[in-house]
C-alpha positions in Angstrom: -3.8 6.8 -1.6 -5.1 6.0 -5.1 -7.8 8.2 -6.5 -9.3 5.9 -9.3 -11.7 8.5 -10.5 -9.0 11.1 -11.3 -6.3 8.5 -12.0 -3.9 10.0 -9.6 -2.0 8.8 -6.5 -1.1 10.7 -3.3 2.0 9.7 -1.3 3.4 11.2 1.9 6.4 13.3 1.3 8.2 12.3 4.6 8.8 8.7 3.6 12.3 7.5 2.8 12.9 7.4 -1.0 12.9 3.6 -1.3 9.6 3.4 0.7 8.1 6.2 -1.3 9.0 4.4 -4.6 7.4 1.2 -3.2 4.2 3.0 -2.1 4.0 4.7 -5.5 4.2 1.3 -7.3 1.6 -0.1 -4.9 -0.9 2.8 -5.4 -0.4 2.8 -9.2 -1.3 -0.9 -9.2 -4.6 0.0 -7.4 -5.5 2.3 -10.3 -5.8 -0.6 -12.7 -7.0 -3.4 -10.3 -10.6 -4.5 -10.7 -10.7 -6.9 -7.8 -13.6 -6.4 -5.3 -12.1 -7.8 -2.1 -10.0 -5.2 -0.4 -7.8 -8.0 1.1 -7.1 -9.5 -2.4 -6.5 -6.0 -3.8 -3.9 -5.3 -1.1 -2.2 -8.7 -1.6 -1.9 -8.1 -5.3 -0.7 -4.5 -5.0 1.9 -5.4 -2.5 3.2 -8.4 -4.5 3.4 -6.4 -7.7 5.3 -3.5 -6.1 7.5 -5.9 -4.0 8.7 -7.7 -7.2 9.9 -4.3 -8.6 11.2 -2.9 -5.3 11.9 -5.6 -2.7 14.1 -3.3 -0.5 11.3 -0.7 -0.4 8.8 -3.4 0.5 10.8 -4.7 3.4 11.5 -1.2 4.7 7.8 -0.4 4.4 6.9 -3.5 6.4 9.3 -2.5 9.1 8.0 1.1 9.3 4.4 -0.2 9.4 5.0 -2.2 12.5 4.1 0.5 15.0 1.4 0.2 17.6 -0.8 2.9 15.9 -0.4 1.4 12.4 -1.1 -2.2 13.6 -4.2 -0.9 15.5 -5.4 0.7 12.2 -5.0 -2.6 10.4 -6.8 -4.5 13.1 -9.8 -2.0 13.1 -10.0 -2.3 9.4 -10.0 -6.1 9.5 -12.7 -6.1 12.2 -14.8 -3.7 10.2 -14.5 -5.8 7.1 -13.3 -3.2 4.7 
């Protein structure tokens, strides 16, 4: 999670190191991004972090393909943000 107000990111400690590094890059990107659309913000943050850590990105995608996580994404898309 990126806290733009305090300029700090929070990352789960139980992630594998490569995934943790990818998530860190992803969340740090959010601190500087000014886009309004959450979809566009996520695309840009994922792309920027994936270019620097492609293995972490792929591993993160694999770990994110759980029923609960996919349900969370689906609810967020339906809600519109």
